[in-house]
N, C-alpha and C positions, 0 to 999 in steps of 0.2 A: 402939228403940222406932219403930215405924210410926205417921206421924201420921195416916195414913187408910187406907181399904182398898185404895186405889190404889198403895199403896207409895211415897208421898212421904214424906221426913222433914219435920216440924214444925222450927219455927225453933229451939226449944229442944234438941230432939234431934239436929239437925244439928251442933252443937257437939261433941257425942259421937261423931261419925261415926269419928274416928280408933280410939277405943277400941273402938267397936262391930266395925270392919273388920279392927284389928290393933292392935299394941301401942303405947301412948303414953308417952314417956319423961317422968317427973316432973322438975320442978328448979324452983329459983327463976328468976323472970323478971328480966331485965336489958333495960330499954328495949324492952319487948314481945316479946322472945324469950328462949329457954331459955338458961340459962347452962351450956353444955356445950361438947362437943369444937369447936363452931363458932368458938370463940374461941381454941382452942389448935392448929387444923390436925391434929387427931387423925384421921387417914385408917383407923383401925382401926374406927371406926363406920360399918356398912354398913346398906344399905336391904334392902327384901325380896328384891331379885335379886341381892344381894352385892355391890353396887357402893358404894363410899366416899361419904359423905354431905357430908364437909367437904373444902376443898381444903388439900392438903400446902403449906406454904409453905418453899420452898428458903431456905436461908441465904445470900445472894448477897453479902453485905458483903465478903466475901474476894475475890468475883470484881471488884467495882467498885472497892475500895480494898485491894489485896493488900499484905502487907509485903514479899513476895518473888515475882519473876517470872522465869520461864525463857522463852527466846527460842529455840526449835529452828530451826536453819536460818539464824542471824542472819548478816548480812553487813554489809561497809562497803566492797565493791567498788563503784566508779563504775560507773554504768549499769545495775546489777542491779536487778530489782524488790524484792528482799528489803532492799535497803540503804535505800530509801526508808521501808519499812514499820518497819525496825529503829529507824530514827533518830526516827521518830514515837513508837515504843514507849518509846524511852529519854526522851523529852522529858515523855510522859506520865507514866512511874514517877517522874520526879524531881518532878512536880507533886502526887502522891499519896504521896510517900514511900516508894516501893517499891524495894528492892535488885533489881538485874537481872544475871541470869546467861546471858550468851550460850552456847548449845551449837551447836559445829559440829567434825566429825570430823577437820578438816585446817587449821583457822585457830588460832593460839596467842591470838589477840585481836580484838575487834571494837570499833571505835570507842575503842581504849585501854583496854577492860575486858578481862581475863583470861578466855579461852574454855576451856570443859569440852569434851572429845569425845563425850560422850553423857549421856544423863539419869542413867545409874546412877553417873557421876561428879559430879553436883551437889553442892555443899558443904552444903547445907541442904535440909530439907524445903521446897517452894515451894508458894505459894497458887494461882499460874496459869501455865500452859504456854500459849505462844503457839505455833502451829505453822506455821511457813514451809516447808512441804513439801508436794509433790505429792499424796502419798497417806499421809495421816494413820493408817491402819488399824495398820500396824507399830509405831507409836510408843505406841499405847494401852495396851498391856501393860506397856510399859517406865513409863509414867507411874504406872500402877496400882501397881507394885512399888515406885516411889518415893513413893507415897501423896500424889501431886499432888491438890489438891481440884477444881479447875477446868482446863479447856482450851478454846482457841478456835482452830477450824480454817478458814482462808480458801479452801482448796482448792474449786474446781470440778469440774464432771462427775459429779455425783450424780445424785440424781433429778430435777433439772431437765432432764436430757439425753435421757431415754428408759428403757427397761426394763433395759438393761443397766446404766446409772448408779442407777437405783432398787435393783438387787440390791446393787451396791456399798455403797449409803447402808444398806441393811438390815443388811449384814454390818457395818459401822461401828457401826451403833445396837446391835447385839448385844454387840460388844465393850465397848462403853461400859457398858452395863448390867451385863455381868460384872466391869467394872474397879471400879466403885464411884465413879468420879469423875462430873463433870458437864460435859458438852461443848455449847458454843456453836456452832452451823454444821451442817455445813460450808457452803460458798458465802456465807459471811457476809463483812464487811468491817470497817474500822478505825473505824466510828461510835462505838463504845462507848469509844474512847481520844481522841475529839476533846477541843479545850481549851474547857471550859465558862467564861462568865464568871462571876466570884466577887464582882462588885461589886452585884449586884442583890439586893433583899430581897423578902421576902413569899412566899407559896406558889408551888411551882414545878410545871411540866410535866414529867412523866416520858414519855419517848418511846419506842414499841415498833415497829418496822418490818420487815417480812420483805423489803424493798427498800430498800436505804439512801438511794438517791436520792430516794425519795418522803418521807423526813423531813426534805429539807433546809429546805423552806419554815419548818417549825416550829422546826428548829434556829437559822435566821437570825432568827427573832422575838426573840432575845436583843438585837438592834440595835434593837428597838422598845421595850426595857426590860422585857421578860417573861423571867422567869427559867427556865432550864432545869436540871434536876437530873440526869438521867440519859438514857442512850439505847441501848436494847438491840436491835440489829441481829440478828434471829433467824435469817435465812437459811432453810436447808432444815428446820430443827428436827428433826436426827436425834435431839436429846435434850431440852435445854431449849427450850421452846416459848412462845408467847405468854401462855399461862394461867400459867406459872410467874412471868413477870415482873409480870403483872398481880397476882397475889397478893402478891408481894414488896413491889412499890410502893404497895400499899394499906395496908401497914404501916409505911411510912416517914412520919414526922412532918412531912418537909418537902414532900412531895407534895401539892400541891392539886387536881391533876387528872391522869389518865392518857390520853395520845393515842396511838392505834393506827392503823397501816396494816396491814391484813391481806388477803393474796391468797388463803389458804386455811387452815383450822382443821385442825390435826393431830388433836385429840380434842376432839369437841363437849362431852361430859360435863366434861372437865376444864376447858374454856373457862367452862362455865356455873357450875362450882364456883368458879372465879377471880372471876367477874361477882358471884357472892353474897358474897363476902368483901369485895369493893370495895363493894357495896352495903350491907353490914352497917356498914362504917366510914364509910358516908356519902362516899366518895371517888367522884367521877364518872369514868366512862370514855367517852370520845369516840372512835369508830372510823370509819374509811372502810374497808369491807368490799367487795372487788371481787367481781363478779358475780351483778348484779342481773337479768340475763338468766336465760331458762330454759336450763338445763345440757344437758337430755335430755328426751326424751318419757318419760312414766310409761307403764308397763306393767301396772300395777295392775288387778286384776279388778274391785274395787270403784269406787263412785263416790266415795268417799272419797280414794282414791289418785290421782283424776284432778284433784282440786279444789285442790290446792296444788302448786307447783313446789319445786325445792330451795331457792330464795332466799326463798319465803314462809316458809318453816321457820325460816332463819336469822334474818330479819327478825323473825319473833315471836318467837324466843328470846332477841334482843338486847333488845327491848322488854320482855319478862317479866322480866329481870334488870336493868332501867334503863340499858343501855348505849345511849348516844345514837349514831345512826347518820347520818353525813354523807356527800355525796357528793364534795366537792372537797378538795384539800388547803389551799385558802384557808379553807374552813368549819371543817376540822380545827383549824387555827391559831387563827382566831378564837375559836371556840365554847370549845374547851380553855382559853384565854387567859381568857375571862370565868369560866368554871366554876372556875378556879383562884383567881381573885383577889377575886370578888365577895363579900360578905358575904350570908348568908341573907337572903332578902326579907321585908319587914315586911307587904306587901300584894302581890297579884297583879294590881293596876290599872297600865295603861301610859298614859302622856300623852305626845303628840307636841307638841313646842314648836318653832316655827319663825318666821322673819321674813317668811315668805310663805305666803299662803293656799293657793298651788297646791301647794306644797312639802309643806304639811301635810296637805292633803287626799290628796295621793297617797300618802305615807307611812302615814298613818292606814289608807286602804284597803288597803295591802299588809299591815298588822298584823292587820287584822281577818280578812283572807284566811287569815292563818296560824293564827287562833284566838286570838288574843292578846285579852284583855279591856280595852277601853278606855272607862273610866266616864265618863259625863258628871258634869262638876264640878257641884256643888251651885249653887243662885242665890247663895247668901251668897258662895261661894268666887269665882264669875263677877264679883259686884259688887266683891269686893276687888280683882281683877285690872283691872277697868275704872276703877280710880283712876290707872292708869300706862297703859293700853292703852285707844286711842279707842273709843267705844261702838259703832261701826258695824262693828268687827272682832269675829269668833267667837273667843270664850275657852271655849267649853264642853268642848272636846276634839275635834279638835286646838286647840292655841292658838296664834294668830296675833298677833304683837306689831305688826306693820306695818313694823318695821325700826327707826324712830327710836328707841324706847324703850332699844334695847340700847346706845346709844352714850353713856349718862349712868348716874346713880344709878338709875334706874328699873329697869334690866335686872336687877340682882342681887335687887330685892325681888320681882320677877315670878317668878324662878326659887324663891326661898325660899318664896313663897306655893304654888306648885304642889307643891313637895315638902312643905309641910307638910299637905297634905289626907291624911287617913287612909286614903282609898281607892288612893293613888297609891304604888306600890312602885317603879317604874321611869320616869325620864324619859328621852326619845329626842329629841335634838336634831340634825336634818338641818342641816348646812351645806353647801349645794351648791358653793360658792367661795367664794375668799377675797375681801373687800371691805374692806380696811382703811380706817379704823382701827376701823369697827363689828365687823367680825369678830374683832380682836383682843381688844376689850372682852367681846365676848360670850364667846370662849372662856376669857378669865381669870376671869370671873365664873361660868361653868361649873365650872371647876376649884376655885375658892374654895368655892363650894356644896358641891361634892362632898365637900371636906375636912371640912365642917361637918355632913353628914348622915350616917345609917346606910342611906340607900337609893341605888338604883343609878342613876347618871348615865351615858348613853352617847351619844357624839358620833359622828355620820358626816361625816368630813372629805371632802368631795367632791371637791376639787382634783385634777384629773390629775397636777399638778406634784409635790405632797409635799415641796417644799423650803421651804415657808413657815414662819417662825419661830414662828407660833402654832401649827403642827402638829408641828414637829419639837422645838421646845424645851418649849412649854408643855402641850400636850396629851400627848406621850409622855413628858414629864417627870412627869406626875401619876401616881401609884399608885392613885388613887381614881376616875379617869375610865376609863370602859371607851371606847377610841377604835377606830372602824372606818373603811374606805375605801369601802364600799359598803353601802346601805340593805339589801340582801337578807341579806348575812352578820351585820348588826347584828340584825336581827329574827329570824332563825333562831336566833342564838345565845340572845336574850332569852327566846324559846319553850323552848329547850333548858335554859337558867337556870332558868326558873318550873317546868318539867315536872320535872326533877331534883330540886328541894326537895320538891315535892309527892311524888313517888315516895318519896324518902328519909324523909320524915315518916310516911309510912304502910308502910313496907316491914316484912315479917315474912317471913323466910327460909321458902321452902316445904320446904327440907331438914331443918329443926327437928321438922316434923311429918310427915315421909314415913315410911309404916310400914316397921317393921323386920322384922316376922314375918308370915308368911302367914296370910290369914284362913280361916275355915272354908269360903268360898267358893271359895277357891283348890283345896281339896282335892276339892271337888265337881266344879270345871272340868277338873280333870286327867284325871278319867275319861272325860271326853267329846271331848278331843283326839284328833285322829288324824294324826300326823306325815305332812307331806308331802302332805295332802290337804285339798281344800275341803268344808267341811260341808255338809250339806242345810239348807234352811231348818229343818225341824223340829229338828235338831241345834243349829244356831246358836241357836235361841230357848231350847232348854234351856239353853245357856250363859249367856244372859243372864238366866235365871230363877235360875240359880245364884248371881248376884251381885244380884239383887233387883230387877231391871229388869223391869217389868210387861209381858206380852204379852197378846194377846187370847184369849178362849176357843177353843179349837181342838182338834181330834182328828185324828189321822193314820189314815187308812183304807187298805185295799187291795182294796175290792170296791163296786160301786155300792150294793148294799143296805147295807152299812156306813156309807156316805156319808149316805144317807136316814137312818139312825138317828142319826148325829152330828150332822147339821142340826137335827133335832128337840131334841136336847140343847143345841147350842150356842144355838139360838134364831134364827129367820128374821128379816131376810135374812141370808144367808150369803155368804163368798167363798170358792171354791175354786181351789187352787192345787197345781201338781206340785210334788213335793218330791224334790230328788236332788241328791247331790253334784257333778253335772257342770253343774248350771245356775247360771249368773251372772245372766242378766238375763231373767227369765221372761216379761214383758210382750212383748218382741220376739219371741218365739217362739209366742205366744198361749197361754200355759200358765197364764193366770190368768183366772177367770171371776168376776164381780161380780154384786152385786144378785139373787142367785137367790132366789126366795120361795115355792117348791113342790118337792115330792119329785119331780115328772116332771122339772123343771129340773135339780135335783141329779143325778139318774141320767143324764140327757143331758150334762151337764157332765163327770162322770165318765168316760163313754165318750169325749167329745172330747178330754180332756186326755191320756188313756192312748193315744189313737190318736195324737195329735200326736208325743208323747214316743215312740212306736215308730217314727213315720216320722223323725223327726230323729235317732234312734238315742241317746236321751237314756234313760240307766239311772234309774229311780225307786225310792225307797223306801216310796212311797205318795202319796196324795193328800191335802193338808190341807183340812178343813172348818172354816173360821174365822168367828168374830164379824165382823160388819161394822160398822166404827166410821167415820162419815161425816163428822162435823162436828169440825173442829180446824185448826192450823196445821200443815202438814208439814214437818218438819226432817229433817236428816240428821245423826247423830253416828257417829263411826268412829275407826277406830284404824289407822294405816299405820307403815311401818318406815322411818325415814330413816337414809341411810348413815351421816350425821354425829352425830346426835343420839338414835338408836335410835327407841323407840316414840314417836309423837306423836298427839295426840287433836284431831279437826277437829270442827267443827260449823258448819252451815249451812243456808240454806233448802234443802229436801228435795223429793221427788216426782219427775214426770217431766222436770221443767226444771231439775233441780239441775246437769247439766254446761252448760247453756246459760247460766244466770244467773251460774255461778262465783261464788257469794256465800258465802264461808265465812271462817272465823278457825280458827287453829291455835295450840295451844301444846305445850310439852315438859314432859311429866310429871317430877315432882311439881309440882303448884299447887293453890292454895286456892280457897276459893268466891268469894273476890274476882275473881280471875282468870277463873274460870269465867263470872262475870256480865259483866265486861270483854269476853269473847269475844262475848257477845251484842251489846253495845253497838256492836262493831266492824261488824256485818253492815249493809249497805245497807238491807236488808229488814226491819230491826228494828222498825219502825213496824207490821207486820203481828202481831206477839206483843203489841202494846199495844191491839189491837182496831181496826179501820178498817170505815167503811160500815156502821156498826151492829152490826158483831160484836163479842162480849164479850172482853175481855182474856184472853189464853191464861195457862195455869199456869206462871208464869217458874220458880217454886220447883221444880216439878217437873221442868222441863227441866233446870235447874242440877243437880238431884241425879241425873238420867239421866248428864249430863257426867261428874260426880265418880265415878259408879260405873264407869263406862267406862274412867274413867283409872286406877280401882283394878285394873280388868282388865290394862290395858296395863303397869303396874308389875309386876304378879305373873306375868303370861302372857308377857312381853316376848320371851322367849327361844322360845317355843312358837307365839306368836301372829303371823302375817305381817300380817294385815289383818282388820279388823272393820268392817262396813258396816250401820248400821241405818237403813234409808230405805224407807218413810218411818216416821220417829217422828212420831205423830200427838199433838201438844201439845193438851189438852183445854181448855176454858174453866177460868178461876181456880177451883183447890179442886178440881179433877176428877182431876188426874193428867196422865200421858202414857203412850202405849202404843206398843210397837215393833211395826208392823204387818208388817215384813218384816226380815231380818237375812241377811247373808252372813258366814261366816267362813273363813280359809283358815289352814291351820296350817303352821308351819313345820318 
């Protein structure tokens, strides 16, 4: 049901959008989401474009803890690379309780274990085969016949080396698909078979890296008391990829957070489905994703295509599914550790507590700059603190104790009073350097207070030495205090912690309500598509009409006399524009005339437009005589095709300055109304929509509705629509809707 003649949905009818545009699946609610295939990994549930809506969760139990292992190419000859690898695999197999079967065509035994000459001679069906051979391809068929479940290929020389290597990897991947086994690698390493400490308690970090060396800092965090449960070095990802391990780790009860180092995503859709599964399970995913710089220039004809680079889309997609992106490996370690171990926050307020006013002010300034909430403590709370802290020191937040109170009984009283405040969820205490015995007493009080509270206590140990007993024994010996070495890492981790829990509390999977069947609009749109061609403005606007997006009153004419009659019907003043499939940007060619108020102006404009088109060699399907819409906020909404994620939707400030201002937000469909509104909140020019300099507020509901209808187009026409650009979309004042004044569409 339309809420007005302008074509915007009312608040109530917006809830029925999925039913109106496509099929909605009924089902009992479970924690705010449908109890359906999302809980089982049923990839048979498809969206309107035929893609799976839920992640397939591979059963990797027998990969990480196999009962039997075959080592193909095993060796015990001194000085051979395979010998060291074989030795490490034997040690690992002993730790996980697996039987090892060396395979070598000429050796009777390896390290005293009887060797078989080939895979076909294995005495039992094995769970995991480790391939210590230069070319794993010939072995894959043998493994398939032996019904081996998993294989690891260390060999390099594949896609990382260029075209010839990429072709070899393609052949390997095809052989793996035919075989039915699952392959890790090629170009991977021994990280999955490292020795993990088994004396650490609490939720663990599961680690995924495409470069094994880049996971070393997180692995070494075990020496700081941080538990690690798994390490998946995915290598070139010919088969098993980052998404597979995210889906698997999200289901493991011991995993508190997933840390990833990602150089490139093999399949954007698979990654989002895996991130969705982790979000459903409230398991945080922290990632270093390489490639923040622009990978290449856009060649899109539309404004929309020039607004976002490849990494803009990656960044938006990660945020959309709650993946926390960090830049450095130290941030990866610290943020993942905090998210894995900390309990959910009781409040989002952060208090900075220090022995120095300068330190407190500096840290508070940095925290506020990151968007953390630093509540001013109540007068009653401040009065309580001043029982133990001199009156001349500020205790509003940050809290400055002046130093001496931390050395006696007052120190614990201060910490407990701060943590008792209902607005405080996090206490951050920077200790810039050791100053025994005061620092030792302060550290012990913080650890004891953390054990007695359900709120987060963070300590920044700023000493460059790091050998002090207060740090090595007391802070690192606590499972309740989150200890950092830098203020920056502490504050970014705290922000990620609060953001993650806000996200998790509100998360509703967009895949649950993604359309499964085409809408009536889709069938209308198909008749308008012209494969491989750019549509004229007239045809592009017909496409918008098919999806219920409002366009101005207009008529397409092919003579000056018809233009005059059309202007009378449309109503003066009018805009006249050349319409043709070859025209991308009419204004630059002089093919737009605005503010025409008489029949003579219309006749002259028609002649000018057709003359210019003839001179420029532009074929026209006619001239559009359009209603002139003057007052509103000019926006751009569009669709482009990303190589990794497929169709993406962009919204930003529009008009002639769209490419200059570059103020846009992007999302990967499917997404809901909340995400559409979040897109608007990200815009630097967001205030224009609220009304500035006496202008009335714009119709945000109408703008959101256009974004959602464009998203529906992207989902349904993804294989046929290369680009869509609505610019400008004139958003009228509140309650009056939005009008697509111009449109460009390119068919695939």
